[in-house]
C-alpha positions, 0 to 999 in steps of 0.5 A: 432494506435501507440499511443494506443499501446504505452499507452496499453504497458506503462499501462501494465508495470505499472500494472506488476511493481505495482504488483511486489512492492505489492508482495514485500512489502506483503513479507517485512510484512510477514517477519517483524513478531516477530515470526520470531525472538523469540519463545515468540511473543511480541507486538512491536510498531515500527514494527507495525507502520512499517507494517501499513506504508507499508500497507498504501503504498499498499492501495494507489497503488491498489487505484492509479493503479488498481482502476484508481483513478490516472486518477480521478479528483483531489478531488477523489485522495486527498479524498482517500489519505484523507481517507487513512491518517485518517484510518492509524491514527484511527487504530494506535491510537486504537492500542496504546490504 
């Protein structure tokens, strides 16, 4: 029973720290919005790239910790990471065009 209790405790800590990270990334992404600094909002490629990168981190944390991809077979982990990379590239290219 001690081993099960330890695993549950560790899982709880992982979920808590994941939630803290997701919240911090959300607040950070909101803070990066150009409207906080000027009255006129202009598109910014570096800020957009940074927000998309933060989005990748958030999605990967959600996949790994809340959707239990961490304990899935290797091909599922690689598949989700590959899908995430393709989506990031697609969204960024569409943004640039």
